C-alpha positions as CSV (number, residue, x, y, z in Angstrom):
1,M,121.6,-92.6,33.2
2,A,118.7,-90.2,32.4
3,S,118.7,-89.2,36.1
4,A,122.4,-88.5,35.9
5,D,122.1,-86.5,32.7
6,L,119.3,-84.4,34.3
7,R,121.4,-83.8,37.4
8,E,124.2,-82.4,35.2
9,E,121.7,-80.0,33.7
10,L,120.7,-78.9,37.3
11,N,124.3,-77.9,38.2
12,C,125.4,-74.3,38.4
13,S,128.3,-73.6,36.0
14,I,129.9,-71.3,38.6
15,C,129.8,-73.4,41.8
16,L,129.3,-76.8,40.0
17,N,126.6,-77.8,42.5
18,V,122.8,-78.2,42.2
19,F,121.1,-74.8,41.8
20,T,120.3,-72.9,45.0
21,D,117.6,-70.2,44.3
22,P,118.2,-70.3,40.6
23,V,117.8,-67.1,38.5
24,V,117.9,-66.6,34.8
25,L,119.7,-63.9,32.8
26,R,118.3,-62.3,29.6
27,C,120.5,-64.6,27.5
28,G,118.7,-67.6,29.0
29,H,121.4,-69.1,31.2
30,N,120.7,-70.0,34.8
31,F,122.9,-69.6,37.9
32,C,122.6,-69.7,41.7
33,M,121.5,-66.3,43.0
34,D,124.5,-65.8,45.2
35,C,126.9,-67.1,42.5
36,I,125.8,-64.7,39.8
37,K,125.6,-61.8,42.3
38,G,129.2,-62.4,43.2
39,V,130.2,-62.4,39.5
40,L,128.3,-59.2,38.8
41,D,129.8,-57.5,41.9
42,S,133.3,-58.3,40.6
43,Q,132.4,-57.0,37.1
44,E,131.0,-53.8,38.6
45,R,134.5,-52.4,39.2
46,S,135.2,-52.5,35.5
47,G,131.8,-51.1,34.5
48,T,131.1,-53.9,32.0
49,Y,128.8,-56.9,32.6
50,S,128.8,-60.3,30.8
51,C,127.3,-63.8,31.1
52,P,129.8,-66.2,32.6
53,E,128.4,-68.9,30.2
54,C,128.1,-67.3,26.8
55,R,130.0,-64.1,27.4
56,E,127.1,-61.9,26.1
57,H,127.7,-58.3,27.2
58,F,125.1,-56.1,28.9
59,L,125.2,-52.3,29.0
60,E,123.7,-52.2,32.5
61,R,123.7,-54.6,35.4
62,P,121.3,-57.3,34.3
63,A,118.1,-58.0,36.2
64,L,117.9,-61.4,37.9
65,H,114.6,-63.3,37.5
66,I,113.8,-66.3,39.8
67,S,113.1,-69.5,37.9
68,I,110.4,-71.1,40.1
69,A,110.1,-74.3,38.1
70,L,113.8,-74.9,38.0
71,R,114.0,-74.2,41.7
72,N,111.4,-76.9,42.5
73,I,113.3,-79.4,40.4
74,A,116.6,-78.5,42.0
75,E,115.1,-78.8,45.5
76,H,113.9,-82.3,44.7
77,F,117.2,-83.4,43.4
78,S,119.1,-81.8,46.2
79,I,117.7,-84.4,48.7
80,V,118.5,-87.3,46.3
81,P,122.2,-88.4,46.5
82,E,124.0,-89.0,43.3
83,V,124.3,-92.7,42.7
84,E,127.1,-94.3,40.7
85,V,126.7,-97.6,38.8
86,G,126.6,-100.3,41.4
87,G,125.3,-97.9,44.2
88,I,122.5,-98.5,46.7
89,S,119.1,-99.1,45.2
90,C,115.6,-99.0,46.9
91,T,114.8,-102.4,48.4
92,Y,111.1,-102.1,47.4
93,C,111.5,-101.0,43.8
94,I,111.6,-104.4,42.2
95,H,110.8,-103.6,38.6
96,S,113.7,-101.2,38.0
97,P,116.6,-100.0,40.2
98,V,115.8,-96.7,41.8
99,P,118.5,-94.9,43.9
100,A,118.0,-95.1,47.6
101,V,118.1,-91.9,49.7
102,K,118.0,-93.5,53.2
103,S,118.4,-96.8,54.9
104,C,116.3,-98.0,57.8
105,V,118.3,-99.9,60.4
106,H,115.2,-101.4,62.0
107,C,113.7,-102.6,58.7
108,E,117.1,-103.5,57.3
109,A,115.9,-101.9,54.0
110,S,117.0,-99.0,51.8
111,L,114.3,-96.5,50.6
112,C,113.9,-94.3,47.6
113,V,112.2,-90.9,47.8
114,D,108.7,-92.3,47.2
115,H,109.0,-95.1,49.7
116,L,110.6,-92.8,52.2
117,R,107.4,-90.7,52.3
118,V,105.3,-93.7,53.4
119,H,107.8,-95.2,55.8
120,V,107.1,-95.5,59.5
121,K,108.2,-92.4,61.4
122,S,108.5,-94.0,64.9
123,P,111.8,-93.4,66.8
124,E,112.9,-97.1,66.6
125,H,113.1,-96.8,62.8
126,V,116.5,-95.1,62.7
127,L,117.3,-93.7,59.3
128,I,120.9,-93.4,58.1
129,E,122.6,-92.7,54.8
130,P,122.2,-95.4,52.2
131,T,124.4,-98.4,53.0
132,S,124.5,-102.1,52.2
133,S,126.2,-103.0,55.5
134,L,123.3,-102.8,57.9
135,D,124.7,-105.6,60.0
136,T,127.3,-103.2,61.3
137,R,124.5,-101.1,62.8
138,K,123.4,-104.0,65.1
139,C,124.8,-105.5,68.3
140,P,126.8,-108.6,67.4
141,A,125.7,-110.3,70.7
142,H,122.0,-109.6,70.6
143,K,121.4,-108.7,66.9
144,R,119.5,-105.6,68.0
145,I,119.9,-102.0,66.9
146,L,122.8,-100.0,68.5
147,E,120.8,-97.3,70.2
148,Y,122.9,-96.4,73.3
149,Y,126.5,-95.4,74.1
150,C,128.5,-96.5,77.1
151,Y,130.7,-93.7,78.3
152,K,132.8,-95.9,80.5
153,D,133.7,-98.4,77.8
154,S,133.4,-96.0,74.9
155,A,131.2,-98.5,73.1
156,C,127.9,-98.4,71.2
157,I,125.4,-100.9,72.7
158,C,121.8,-102.1,72.2
159,V,119.0,-102.0,74.7
160,S,119.7,-105.6,75.9
161,C,123.3,-104.7,76.7
162,R,122.0,-101.8,78.7
163,L,119.4,-103.7,80.7
164,T,120.9,-107.2,81.2
165,G,124.3,-107.2,79.7
166,N,127.8,-106.1,80.9
167,H,126.9,-102.4,80.7
168,K,123.9,-102.5,83.1
169,E,125.6,-100.5,85.9
170,H,127.6,-98.2,83.5
171,D,127.0,-94.6,82.6
172,V,124.9,-95.0,79.4
173,G,123.1,-92.5,77.2
174,P,121.2,-92.4,73.9
175,L,123.4,-92.8,70.9
176,K,122.2,-89.5,69.4
177,E,122.9,-87.6,72.6
178,A,126.4,-89.1,72.9
179,S,127.0,-88.3,69.2
180,T,125.9,-84.7,69.8
181,K,128.3,-84.4,72.8
182,K,131.2,-85.8,70.9
183,L,130.4,-83.5,68.0
184,A,130.5,-80.6,70.3
185,M,133.9,-81.8,71.6
186,L,135.1,-82.3,68.1
187,M,133.9,-78.8,67.1
188,K,135.7,-77.3,70.0
189,H,138.8,-79.1,69.1
190,L,138.4,-78.1,65.5
191,Q,138.0,-74.5,66.5
192,G,141.2,-74.8,68.5
193,L,143.0,-76.3,65.5
194,I,141.7,-73.5,63.2
195,S,142.8,-70.9,65.7
196,R,146.3,-72.4,65.9
197,K,146.4,-72.6,62.1
198,K,145.5,-68.9,61.9
199,E,148.3,-68.2,64.4
200,S,150.7,-70.3,62.3
201,D,149.6,-68.5,59.2
202,T,150.2,-65.1,60.9
203,R,153.6,-66.2,62.1
204,I,154.6,-67.6,58.7
205,Q,153.5,-64.4,57.0
206,S,155.4,-62.3,59.5
207,L,158.5,-64.4,59.0
208,Q,158.1,-64.2,55.3
209,D,157.8,-60.4,55.5
210,H,160.9,-60.3,57.7
211,K,162.8,-62.5,55.3
212,T,161.8,-60.3,52.4
213,K,163.0,-57.2,54.3
214,V,166.3,-58.9,55.2
215,E,166.9,-59.9,51.6
216,E,166.1,-56.4,50.4
217,S,168.3,-54.9,53.0
218,A,171.1,-57.3,52.2
219,T,170.8,-56.4,48.5
220,D,171.0,-52.7,49.3
221,I,174.0,-53.2,51.6
222,T,175.7,-55.4,48.9
223,K,175.3,-52.8,46.3
224,G,176.6,-50.1,48.7
225,V,179.7,-52.2,49.6
226,I,180.4,-52.9,45.9
227,N,180.1,-49.2,45.0
228,L,182.3,-48.3,48.0
229,F,185.0,-50.7,47.1
230,K,184.8,-49.6,43.4
231,E,185.3,-46.0,44.6
232,V,188.2,-46.9,47.0
233,K,189.8,-49.1,44.3
234,G,189.6,-46.2,41.9
235,K,191.2,-43.8,44.4
236,L,193.9,-46.4,45.2
237,D,194.6,-46.8,41.4
238,V,195.0,-43.0,41.1
239,L,197.2,-42.9,44.2
240,E,199.3,-45.8,42.9
241,Q,199.9,-44.1,39.5
242,T,200.7,-40.8,41.2
243,T,203.1,-42.4,43.7
244,L,204.8,-44.5,41.0
245,S,205.1,-41.4,38.8
246,D,206.7,-39.4,41.7
247,V,209.1,-42.3,42.4
248,T,210.0,-42.5,38.7
249,R,210.5,-38.8,38.5
250,Q,212.7,-38.6,41.7
251,K,214.7,-41.6,40.5
252,E,215.4,-39.9,37.2
253,E,216.3,-36.7,38.9
254,I,218.7,-38.4,41.3
255,S,220.1,-40.5,38.5
256,L,220.9,-37.3,36.5
257,V,222.4,-35.6,39.5
258,V,224.6,-38.7,40.3
259,T,225.6,-39.0,36.6
260,D,226.6,-35.4,36.5
261,L,228.5,-35.7,39.8
262,L,230.3,-38.9,38.6
263,H,231.3,-37.0,35.4
264,H,232.9,-34.2,37.4
265,L,234.5,-36.6,39.8
266,E,236.0,-38.6,36.9
267,L,237.4,-35.3,35.5
268,E,238.8,-34.5,38.9
269,K,240.2,-38.0,39.2
270,D,242.0,-37.7,35.9
271,N,243.5,-34.3,37.0
272,L,244.6,-35.8,40.3
273,T,246.2,-38.7,38.4
274,K,248.1,-36.4,36.2
275,N,249.3,-34.3,39.2
276,I,250.3,-37.4,41.1
277,L,252.4,-38.6,38.1
278,H,253.9,-35.1,37.8
279,F,254.9,-34.9,41.4
280,Q,256.2,-38.4,41.5
281,T,258.4,-37.5,38.5
282,L,259.5,-34.3,40.2
283,C,260.2,-36.1,43.5
284,S,262.6,-38.4,41.6
285,E,264.4,-35.5,40.0
286,T,268.0,-34.8,41.2
287,D,268.5,-31.5,39.5
288,P,267.8,-28.7,42.0
289,L,267.1,-26.2,39.3
290,I,264.3,-28.2,37.9
291,I,262.8,-28.9,41.3
292,L,262.9,-25.2,42.2
293,Q,261.5,-24.0,38.9
294,D,258.6,-26.5,39.2
295,Q,257.9,-25.4,42.8
296,E,257.3,-21.9,41.5
297,T,254.8,-23.2,39.0
298,F,253.2,-25.3,41.8
299,Q,252.8,-22.2,44.0
300,G,251.3,-20.3,41.2
301,N,248.9,-23.1,40.3
302,P,247.8,-24.8,43.5
303,G,245.6,-27.3,41.6
304,K,242.6,-27.5,39.5
305,G,239.3,-27.8,41.3
306,A,236.0,-26.3,41.7
307,Q,236.4,-22.5,41.8
308,P,233.9,-20.2,43.4
309,Y,231.9,-18.2,40.9
310,V,232.2,-14.5,41.5
311,G,229.8,-12.6,39.4
312,N,227.3,-9.8,39.4
313,L,224.6,-11.8,41.2
314,D,223.1,-9.3,43.6
315,E,219.8,-9.4,45.5
316,G,217.9,-7.8,42.7
317,L,218.4,-10.9,40.5
318,I,217.2,-13.3,43.2
319,S,213.6,-14.7,42.9
320,F,212.2,-14.6,46.4
321,S,209.5,-17.0,45.4
322,L,212.2,-19.6,44.9
323,K,214.2,-18.7,47.9
324,L,214.1,-21.1,50.9
325,Q,216.1,-21.6,54.1
326,I,216.5,-25.2,55.1
327,P,218.1,-26.3,58.3
328,F,220.6,-29.1,57.5
329,K,222.4,-30.7,60.4
330,E,224.3,-33.5,58.5
331,S,227.8,-32.9,57.3
332,S,228.1,-32.6,53.5
333,Q,230.6,-30.7,51.4
334,N,228.9,-31.4,48.1
335,F,225.5,-30.4,46.8
336,G,223.7,-31.1,43.6
337,I,221.1,-29.2,41.6
338,Y,218.7,-30.7,39.1
339,L,216.7,-28.5,36.7
340,D,213.9,-29.7,34.5
341,Y,213.1,-26.4,32.7
342,E,210.2,-27.8,30.6
343,T,208.3,-29.1,33.6
344,G,209.3,-26.2,35.9
345,S,211.0,-28.4,38.4
346,L,214.2,-27.3,40.4
347,S,215.6,-29.8,42.9
348,F,218.4,-29.5,45.5
349,Y,220.3,-32.5,46.8
350,A,222.8,-33.1,49.5
351,L,225.4,-35.5,48.0
352,C,225.9,-37.6,51.1
353,D,225.5,-41.3,51.7
354,P,222.7,-41.8,50.9
355,I,221.8,-38.9,48.6
356,K,219.2,-36.7,50.3
357,L,216.6,-34.5,48.5
358,L,216.6,-31.1,50.3
359,H,213.8,-29.4,48.4
360,T,212.1,-29.2,45.1
361,F,210.7,-25.9,43.7
362,T,207.9,-26.0,41.2
363,A,207.3,-23.0,39.0
364,T,206.9,-21.7,35.5
365,F,210.3,-20.5,34.2
366,T,209.9,-17.6,31.6
367,E,213.6,-16.4,31.6
368,P,217.0,-18.0,32.0
369,L,217.5,-19.5,35.5
370,H,220.6,-19.5,37.7
371,A,220.3,-21.7,40.8
372,A,222.5,-21.0,43.9
373,I,223.2,-22.5,47.3
374,S,224.4,-20.5,50.2
375,V,225.8,-22.5,53.1
Protein backbone atom coordinates (compact mmCIF):
# COMPACT_ATOMS: atom_id res chain seq x y z
CA MET A 1 0.00 0.00 0.00
CA ALA A 2 2.91 2.33 0.79
CA SER A 3 4.29 1.64 -2.68
CA ALA A 4 0.93 2.50 -4.25
CA ASP A 5 0.69 5.73 -2.25
CA LEU A 6 4.20 6.70 -3.30
CA ARG A 7 3.36 6.00 -6.94
CA GLU A 8 0.39 8.37 -6.68
CA GLU A 9 2.76 11.10 -5.49
CA LEU A 10 4.96 10.47 -8.54
CA ASN A 11 2.13 11.06 -11.03
CA CYS A 12 2.01 14.33 -13.01
CA SER A 13 -1.32 16.11 -12.41
CA ILE A 14 -1.49 17.07 -16.10
CA CYS A 15 -0.84 13.77 -17.93
CA LEU A 16 -1.61 11.56 -14.85
CA ASN A 17 1.46 9.38 -15.59
CA VAL A 18 4.75 8.95 -13.72
CA PHE A 19 6.92 12.07 -14.07
CA THR A 20 9.12 12.36 -17.15
CA ASP A 21 11.91 14.95 -16.72
CA PRO A 22 10.13 16.49 -13.72
CA VAL A 23 10.52 20.24 -13.12
CA VAL A 24 9.37 22.38 -10.19
CA LEU A 25 7.67 25.78 -10.26
CA ARG A 26 8.26 28.57 -7.76
CA CYS A 27 5.09 27.54 -5.89
CA GLY A 28 6.62 24.08 -5.24
CA HIS A 29 4.47 21.93 -7.55
CA ASN A 30 6.09 19.44 -9.95
CA PHE A 31 5.14 18.60 -13.53
CA CYS A 32 6.61 16.83 -16.55
CA MET A 33 8.79 19.16 -18.59
CA ASP A 34 6.74 18.76 -21.77
CA CYS A 35 3.40 18.96 -19.91
CA ILE A 36 4.09 22.28 -18.17
CA LYS A 37 5.66 23.75 -21.32
CA GLY A 38 2.48 23.00 -23.22
CA VAL A 39 0.38 24.69 -20.53
CA LEU A 40 2.62 27.77 -20.42
CA ASP A 41 2.60 28.02 -24.23
CA SER A 42 -1.20 28.04 -24.23
CA GLN A 43 -1.23 30.70 -21.47
CA GLU A 44 1.23 32.85 -23.39
CA ARG A 45 -1.53 33.95 -25.79
CA SER A 46 -3.45 35.57 -22.92
CA GLY A 47 -0.32 37.09 -21.33
CA THR A 48 -1.02 35.62 -17.87
CA TYR A 49 0.63 32.56 -16.33
CA SER A 50 -0.59 30.39 -13.45
CA CYS A 51 0.16 27.05 -11.81
CA PRO A 52 -2.26 24.33 -13.02
CA GLU A 53 -2.28 22.87 -9.49
CA CYS A 54 -2.72 25.82 -7.09
CA ARG A 55 -3.61 28.55 -9.65
CA GLU A 56 -0.87 30.89 -8.31
CA HIS A 57 -0.31 33.68 -10.84
CA PHE A 58 3.07 34.76 -12.21
CA LEU A 59 3.79 38.14 -13.76
CA GLU A 60 6.30 36.58 -16.17
CA ARG A 61 6.74 33.13 -17.66
CA PRO A 62 8.08 31.08 -14.71
CA ALA A 63 11.50 29.46 -14.91
CA LEU A 64 11.54 25.65 -14.90
CA HIS A 65 14.03 23.96 -12.55
CA ILE A 66 14.81 20.26 -13.01
CA SER A 67 14.24 18.16 -9.88
CA ILE A 68 17.07 15.60 -10.04
CA ALA A 69 16.04 13.58 -6.97
CA LEU A 70 12.44 13.33 -8.12
CA ARG A 71 13.59 12.33 -11.60
CA ASN A 72 15.66 9.41 -10.21
CA ILE A 73 12.76 8.16 -8.11
CA ALA A 74 10.38 8.47 -11.07
CA GLU A 75 12.76 6.56 -13.34
CA HIS A 76 12.95 3.76 -10.77
CA PHE A 77 9.17 3.49 -10.52
CA SER A 78 8.70 3.74 -14.28
CA ILE A 79 10.18 0.25 -14.74
CA VAL A 80 8.12 -1.24 -11.91
CA PRO A 81 4.58 -2.13 -13.07
CA GLU A 82 1.71 -1.09 -10.84
CA VAL A 83 0.47 -4.19 -8.99
CA GLU A 84 -3.07 -4.54 -7.74
CA VAL A 85 -3.99 -6.65 -4.74
CA GLY A 86 -3.65 -10.29 -5.80
CA GLY A 87 -1.06 -9.39 -8.54
CA ILE A 88 2.18 -11.25 -9.40
CA SER A 89 4.77 -11.24 -6.60
CA CYS A 90 8.46 -12.08 -6.70
CA THR A 91 9.06 -15.83 -6.31
CA TYR A 92 12.23 -15.33 -4.26
CA CYS A 93 10.93 -12.70 -1.79
CA ILE A 94 9.55 -15.09 0.80
CA HIS A 95 9.39 -12.78 3.83
CA SER A 96 6.99 -10.22 2.32
CA PRO A 97 5.27 -9.94 -1.08
CA VAL A 98 7.21 -7.75 -3.48
CA PRO A 99 5.76 -6.93 -6.90
CA ALA A 100 7.39 -8.80 -9.78
CA VAL A 101 8.58 -6.85 -12.81
CA LYS A 102 9.47 -9.81 -15.07
CA SER A 103 8.91 -13.56 -15.32
CA CYS A 104 11.56 -16.02 -16.56
CA VAL A 105 10.13 -18.76 -18.73
CA HIS A 106 13.20 -20.96 -18.29
CA CYS A 107 13.28 -20.67 -14.50
CA GLU A 108 9.51 -20.63 -14.21
CA ALA A 109 9.86 -17.80 -11.69
CA SER A 110 8.78 -14.18 -11.32
CA LEU A 111 11.40 -11.60 -10.37
CA CYS A 112 11.34 -8.28 -8.53
CA VAL A 113 13.70 -5.41 -9.38
CA ASP A 114 16.46 -6.58 -7.02
CA HIS A 115 16.38 -10.23 -8.09
CA LEU A 116 16.18 -9.19 -11.75
CA ARG A 117 19.57 -7.49 -11.43
CA VAL A 118 21.28 -10.77 -10.39
CA HIS A 119 19.33 -13.02 -12.74
CA VAL A 120 21.14 -14.97 -15.46
CA LYS A 121 21.41 -12.98 -18.69
CA SER A 122 21.84 -15.97 -21.06
CA PRO A 123 19.54 -16.17 -24.17
CA GLU A 124 17.71 -19.28 -22.97
CA HIS A 125 16.42 -17.33 -19.99
CA VAL A 126 13.59 -15.60 -21.84
CA LEU A 127 12.03 -12.75 -19.84
CA ILE A 128 8.38 -11.81 -20.27
CA GLU A 129 5.88 -9.59 -18.49
CA PRO A 130 4.86 -10.91 -15.05
CA THR A 131 2.50 -13.86 -15.39
CA SER A 132 1.27 -16.74 -13.29
CA SER A 133 0.62 -18.97 -16.33
CA LEU A 134 4.12 -19.99 -17.34
CA ASP A 135 2.89 -23.38 -18.58
CA THR A 136 1.36 -21.63 -21.58
CA ARG A 137 4.90 -20.61 -22.60
CA LYS A 138 6.03 -24.26 -22.92
CA CYS A 139 5.46 -26.92 -25.55
CA PRO A 140 2.64 -29.23 -24.39
CA ALA A 141 4.35 -32.24 -26.01
CA HIS A 142 7.96 -31.79 -24.85
CA LYS A 143 7.51 -29.38 -21.88
CA ARG A 144 10.24 -27.17 -23.28
CA ILE A 145 10.25 -23.43 -23.92
CA LEU A 146 8.56 -22.24 -27.12
CA GLU A 147 11.51 -20.66 -28.92
CA TYR A 148 10.67 -21.08 -32.61
CA TYR A 149 7.85 -20.38 -35.04
CA CYS A 150 6.75 -22.67 -37.89
CA TYR A 151 5.67 -20.49 -40.82
CA LYS A 152 3.99 -23.41 -42.61
CA ASP A 153 1.72 -24.41 -39.71
CA SER A 154 1.61 -20.93 -38.10
CA ALA A 155 2.52 -22.50 -34.74
CA CYS A 156 4.96 -21.74 -31.92
CA ILE A 157 7.26 -24.75 -31.29
CA CYS A 158 10.14 -25.82 -29.07
CA VAL A 159 13.61 -26.99 -30.11
CA SER A 160 12.54 -30.65 -29.93
CA CYS A 161 9.66 -29.99 -32.33
CA ARG A 162 12.12 -28.40 -34.73
CA LEU A 163 14.78 -31.15 -34.59
CA THR A 164 12.82 -34.38 -34.19
CA GLY A 165 9.14 -33.53 -34.26
CA ASN A 166 6.56 -32.92 -36.97
CA HIS A 167 8.10 -29.58 -37.96
CA LYS A 168 11.58 -30.92 -38.81
CA GLU A 169 11.32 -30.25 -42.55
CA HIS A 170 9.25 -27.04 -42.27
CA ASP A 171 10.27 -23.42 -42.65
CA VAL A 172 11.11 -22.49 -39.06
CA GLY A 173 12.58 -19.33 -37.54
CA PRO A 174 13.31 -17.87 -34.11
CA LEU A 175 10.26 -16.76 -32.20
CA LYS A 176 11.63 -13.23 -31.81
CA GLU A 177 12.35 -12.94 -35.53
CA ALA A 178 8.90 -14.24 -36.48
CA SER A 179 7.34 -11.85 -33.99
CA THR A 180 9.30 -8.94 -35.50
CA LYS A 181 8.14 -9.88 -39.01
CA LYS A 182 4.54 -10.17 -37.92
CA LEU A 183 4.78 -6.86 -36.06
CA ALA A 184 6.08 -5.27 -39.26
CA MET A 185 3.11 -6.71 -41.16
CA LEU A 186 0.74 -5.54 -38.44
CA MET A 187 2.29 -2.06 -38.48
CA LYS A 188 1.91 -1.91 -42.26
CA HIS A 189 -1.70 -3.01 -41.97
CA LEU A 190 -2.21 -0.51 -39.16
CA GLN A 191 -0.80 2.30 -41.31
CA GLY A 192 -3.19 1.28 -44.06
CA LEU A 193 -6.11 1.38 -41.64
CA ILE A 194 -4.99 4.76 -40.32
CA SER A 195 -4.70 6.08 -43.88
CA ARG A 196 -8.17 4.79 -44.72
CA LYS A 197 -9.54 6.33 -41.53
CA LYS A 198 -8.02 9.69 -42.48
CA GLU A 199 -9.65 9.41 -45.91
CA SER A 200 -12.95 8.55 -44.25
CA ASP A 201 -12.59 11.52 -41.90
CA THR A 202 -11.85 13.78 -44.87
CA ARG A 203 -14.86 12.50 -46.80
CA ILE A 204 -17.10 12.77 -43.73
CA GLN A 205 -15.96 16.36 -43.15
CA SER A 206 -16.48 17.16 -46.83
CA LEU A 207 -19.99 15.69 -46.77
CA GLN A 208 -20.79 17.50 -43.53
CA ASP A 209 -19.60 20.79 -45.06
CA HIS A 210 -21.68 20.08 -48.17
CA LYS A 211 -24.69 19.23 -46.00
CA THR A 212 -24.26 22.49 -44.09
CA LYS A 213 -24.07 24.48 -47.34
CA VAL A 214 -27.17 22.72 -48.70
CA GLU A 215 -29.08 23.43 -45.49
CA GLU A 216 -28.02 27.09 -45.53
CA SER A 217 -28.93 27.38 -49.22
CA ALA A 218 -32.30 25.72 -48.60
CA THR A 219 -32.96 28.13 -45.73
CA ASP A 220 -32.17 31.13 -47.94
CA ILE A 221 -34.34 29.78 -50.78
CA THR A 222 -37.19 29.07 -48.36
CA LYS A 223 -37.04 32.62 -47.02
CA GLY A 224 -36.96 33.97 -50.58
CA VAL A 225 -39.96 31.88 -51.63
CA ILE A 226 -41.93 32.92 -48.53
CA ASN A 227 -41.18 36.60 -49.16
CA LEU A 228 -42.02 36.25 -52.87
CA PHE A 229 -45.37 34.62 -52.15
CA LYS A 230 -46.12 37.25 -49.51
CA GLU A 231 -45.46 39.95 -52.09
CA VAL A 232 -47.52 38.17 -54.78
CA LYS A 233 -50.35 37.57 -52.31
CA GLY A 234 -50.31 41.23 -51.33
CA LYS A 235 -50.53 42.30 -54.97
CA LEU A 236 -53.30 39.77 -55.63
CA ASP A 237 -55.23 41.09 -52.63
CA VAL A 238 -54.91 44.64 -53.96
CA LEU A 239 -55.92 43.50 -57.46
CA GLU A 240 -58.87 41.58 -56.00
CA GLN A 241 -60.11 44.61 -54.08
CA THR A 242 -59.64 46.88 -57.10
CA THR A 243 -61.44 44.47 -59.43
CA LEU A 244 -64.30 43.93 -57.00
CA SER A 245 -64.62 47.69 -56.54
CA ASP A 246 -64.74 48.18 -60.32
CA VAL A 247 -67.34 45.43 -60.69
CA THR A 248 -69.43 46.92 -57.88
CA ARG A 249 -69.16 50.41 -59.37
CA GLN A 250 -70.12 49.24 -62.87
CA LYS A 251 -72.97 47.18 -61.41
CA GLU A 252 -74.30 50.25 -59.62
CA GLU A 253 -73.90 52.41 -62.73
CA ILE A 254 -75.70 49.91 -64.95
CA SER A 255 -78.37 49.38 -62.31
CA LEU A 256 -79.06 53.13 -62.14
CA VAL A 257 -79.18 53.41 -65.93
CA VAL A 258 -81.52 50.43 -66.20
CA THR A 259 -83.70 51.78 -63.38
CA ASP A 260 -83.96 55.17 -65.08
CA LEU A 261 -84.73 53.51 -68.41
CA LEU A 262 -87.39 51.32 -66.83
CA HIS A 263 -88.97 54.41 -65.30
CA HIS A 264 -89.17 56.13 -68.69
CA LEU A 265 -90.44 52.97 -70.36
CA GLU A 266 -93.14 52.60 -67.71
CA LEU A 267 -94.23 56.19 -68.37
CA GLU A 268 -94.25 55.53 -72.11
CA LYS A 269 -96.21 52.31 -71.51
CA ASP A 270 -98.82 54.20 -69.50
CA ASN A 271 -99.17 56.79 -72.28
CA LEU A 272 -99.48 54.06 -74.88
CA THR A 273 -102.14 52.31 -72.81
CA LYS A 274 -104.14 55.55 -72.57
CA ASN A 275 -103.79 56.13 -76.33
CA ILE A 276 -104.84 52.56 -77.13
CA LEU A 277 -107.91 52.92 -74.93
CA HIS A 278 -108.72 56.25 -76.57
CA PHE A 279 -108.38 54.91 -80.09
CA GLN A 280 -110.35 51.76 -79.23
CA THR A 281 -113.16 53.98 -77.99
CA LEU A 282 -112.89 56.16 -81.08
CA CYS A 283 -112.96 53.12 -83.38
CA SER A 284 -116.23 52.01 -81.80
CA GLU A 285 -117.75 55.48 -82.28
CA THR A 286 -120.58 55.72 -84.89
CA ASP A 287 -120.90 59.51 -84.96
CA PRO A 288 -118.86 60.80 -87.94
CA LEU A 289 -118.52 64.25 -86.43
CA ILE A 290 -116.84 62.92 -83.33
CA ILE A 291 -114.50 60.73 -85.38
CA LEU A 292 -113.46 63.59 -87.62
CA GLN A 293 -112.99 66.07 -84.82
CA ASP A 294 -110.78 63.60 -82.93
CA GLN A 295 -108.79 62.96 -86.13
CA GLU A 296 -107.84 66.62 -86.21
CA THR A 297 -106.64 66.36 -82.67
CA PHE A 298 -104.66 63.23 -83.59
CA GLN A 299 -102.99 64.98 -86.51
CA GLY A 300 -102.08 67.89 -84.33
CA ASN A 301 -100.74 65.61 -81.58
CA PRO A 302 -99.04 62.56 -83.14
CA GLY A 303 -98.19 61.11 -79.75
CA LYS A 304 -96.11 61.74 -76.73
CA GLY A 305 -92.54 60.43 -76.87
CA ALA A 306 -89.00 61.48 -76.62
CA GLN A 307 -88.61 64.84 -78.34
CA PRO A 308 -85.27 66.05 -79.60
CA TYR A 309 -83.84 68.88 -77.56
CA VAL A 310 -83.10 71.94 -79.63
CA GLY A 311 -81.19 74.44 -77.67
CA ASN A 312 -78.27 76.80 -77.84
CA LEU A 313 -75.62 74.01 -77.57
CA ASP A 314 -72.92 75.15 -79.95
CA GLU A 315 -69.29 74.00 -80.29
CA GLY A 316 -68.14 76.65 -77.84
CA LEU A 317 -69.90 74.87 -75.00
CA ILE A 318 -68.47 71.42 -75.79
CA SER A 319 -65.54 70.12 -73.69
CA PHE A 320 -63.10 68.60 -76.16
CA SER A 321 -61.36 66.78 -73.35
CA LEU A 322 -64.61 64.80 -72.86
CA LYS A 323 -65.34 64.36 -76.55
CA LEU A 324 -64.76 60.93 -78.07
CA GLN A 325 -65.76 59.17 -81.28
CA ILE A 326 -66.50 55.47 -80.81
CA PRO A 327 -67.24 53.11 -83.73
CA PHE A 328 -70.40 51.17 -82.87
CA LYS A 329 -71.49 48.50 -85.34
CA GLU A 330 -74.38 47.00 -83.38
CA SER A 331 -77.92 48.24 -83.95
CA SER A 332 -79.31 50.17 -81.01
CA GLN A 333 -81.85 52.98 -80.93
CA ASN A 334 -81.53 53.71 -77.23
CA PHE A 335 -78.55 55.00 -75.28
CA GLY A 336 -78.08 55.65 -71.60
CA ILE A 337 -75.94 58.13 -69.72
CA TYR A 338 -74.86 57.76 -66.09
CA LEU A 339 -73.30 60.71 -64.25
CA ASP A 340 -71.61 60.50 -60.86
CA TYR A 341 -70.81 64.15 -60.31
CA GLU A 342 -69.07 63.75 -56.97
CA THR A 343 -66.58 61.10 -58.17
CA GLY A 344 -66.17 62.76 -61.60
CA SER A 345 -67.44 59.77 -63.59
CA LEU A 346 -69.52 60.03 -66.81
CA SER A 347 -70.51 56.73 -68.51
CA PHE A 348 -72.30 56.06 -71.83
CA TYR A 349 -74.22 52.79 -72.44
CA ALA A 350 -75.84 51.18 -75.46
CA LEU A 351 -79.21 49.89 -74.28
CA CYS A 352 -79.13 46.67 -76.23
CA ASP A 353 -79.32 43.08 -75.03
CA PRO A 354 -77.12 42.82 -73.09
CA ILE A 355 -76.41 46.42 -72.06
CA LYS A 356 -72.97 47.47 -73.30
CA LEU A 357 -70.68 50.06 -71.73
CA LEU A 358 -69.42 52.33 -74.52
CA HIS A 359 -67.04 54.54 -72.59
CA THR A 360 -66.46 56.15 -69.19
CA PHE A 361 -64.97 59.61 -68.81
CA THR A 362 -63.18 60.48 -65.58
CA ALA A 363 -62.67 64.15 -64.78
CA THR A 364 -63.18 66.83 -62.17
CA PHE A 365 -66.42 68.71 -62.81
CA THR A 366 -66.32 72.36 -61.72
CA GLU A 367 -69.45 73.59 -63.56
CA PRO A 368 -72.85 72.19 -64.53
CA LEU A 369 -72.45 69.31 -67.01
CA HIS A 370 -74.62 68.48 -70.03
CA ALA A 371 -73.91 65.14 -71.68
CA ALA A 372 -74.75 64.54 -75.35
CA ILE A 373 -74.63 61.69 -77.86
CA SER A 374 -74.37 62.21 -81.59
CA VAL A 375 -75.22 59.23 -83.79
